[in-house]
N, C-alpha and C positions, 0 to 999 in steps of 0.2 A: 780695648774695652770701650772705646767711643762708639763703635758701630752698633753694638746691641742696644745701647742707651738711646742712640738716635733713631734706630728702628722702632724701639718701644715707644718713643715719643711720637713718632709719625702715626702709628696705628691709633694711639690714644687721641690724637688731634682729629682724626677722621671719625672717631666715634663721639668724642666730646663736643666738637664744634656744632654739629647739627642739633644736638640735644640742648645745648646752651642757648642757641638762637631760637629754637622753637619754644623752649621754656620761658625765655625772656619775653617773647612775643605774646605768649599766653598770659603771663603775669601783667603785662601792660594792657592787654585787652580787658582783663578782669578789673584792673584799676580804673580804666576808662569807663567801663560799664558801671561799676559801683559808684564812681564819682558822678557820672552823668545821671544815674538813677536817683541818687540822693539830691543832687542839685535840682533836677526837674521836679522831684517830689516836694522839696522845700519851697522853691520859688513859684512854681506854677500849679502845684497839686496835680501833676501829670507824670506819674512814674512811668518808666519803660515797661511796657507790657511783657511779662515773662522774664524779667531780668534775673530773678532767682533761678529759673530753669536753665537759662544760659550759663549763669555762674556755676551751677551745680555740675553741668557737663564739662565746662572749661576747667574747673578745679580738678576734676578726676583726671583729665589729661595732664595738667601741670604736676600732679602728684606722681602719675605714672612716669613722667620724664625725670622727676627728681630722684627716683630709686637708683637708676644706674649712675647718675651724677654723684650721688652720695658714696656709692661703692668706689668710683674712680678717684674721688678726692680724698678717700680714706676717712670719711666723716661718719663711719658706723660707730655705734656706741660700744666702747670696750672698757671694762674695768680690769686693769691688769696689775693691781697693787700686789696681790699675792703671787701671781705668776712671775713678776719681775724679780722676786727673791729666789726663784727656783733655778736650777742649773739650765744652761742653754739647751741641751738635748730635750729636756722635759718641756721647756718653753716651746720648742719647735713642734713637738708632738701635740701639745695643747693648741697651738696656732692652727695646725692642720685639722684637729678635731672641731674647733670652732668654725673653721672655713667650711668643712663638710656639712656641719649642722646648718650653717647659713645657706649653703647651696640647696640643701634638702628643703628647708623651710621656704625659700624663695621659689623653688621649683613647684612645691605644693601650692603656694599662693598663685602662681602662674596657671597651673592646671585648674584650680578651682575657679579662678576668674574666667578662664576660657569656657569652662563648663557653664558658669553662670551666664556668660554671653550667649551661648547657644540656647539656654533656657529662656533668657530675656527676649531673644528674637522669636522663639516659638510661642511664647505667651503674650508677646506684644507689650512688654513692660516699657513704660515711658514716664516722662515727667508729668506732673499734674496739670499744669496750665497749657503748655504748648504742645504736649504730647511728643516731646523729643525722645527718640528711642535710647534706652540704656545700653543696648548692645555694644555700640562703639566705645563707651566708657569702660565696660568690662574687658573688651579686647585690648584697649590701651593699657589697662592695669596688668593684663596677662603678658603683653609684650614687654612692658617695663620690668616686671618681676622676672620674666625669663631672661631678659638681657642682663639684669642685675646678677642673677645666679651664674650666668656664663662669665661675666666680668669678674665676679668674686673668685671663681676658680682660676681664670687666666691670670689675675693679679697674683694669686698665691703661687702658681706655677712659675711665674717670671721672677719671683723674689729669690 
């Protein structure tokens, strides 16, 4: 029984480690940007030009990275007060139904974000001040949602 658990832990590390590193880097960049902007605005009346635009784009990437991390850590919202009182076979069926619904919703979100990315690119949607394109943000959300849907299904299959 040790080999499957070790194998499962290995693939999880390969997926989780880059997401954690990138997410942490984004959060630290956001913190530095916000702190620097507030400090420069307060002390020298010279805010960082376009700080809100940068923060908007960086935040979308941080959120996209957090989706799969939430799935992997089991931090999805679940209210199982009533289902805990049901027999084990019924609980298993309900768990599968909820997983399938989650996969469908995350897949739909991924598809819509990808569609919006294509539209944003064709219309030239961008931030107001710096004109940073919105396309990459939509692509990041699409990738994060798609990976989350896949991980949710894999996690259920491996249980």
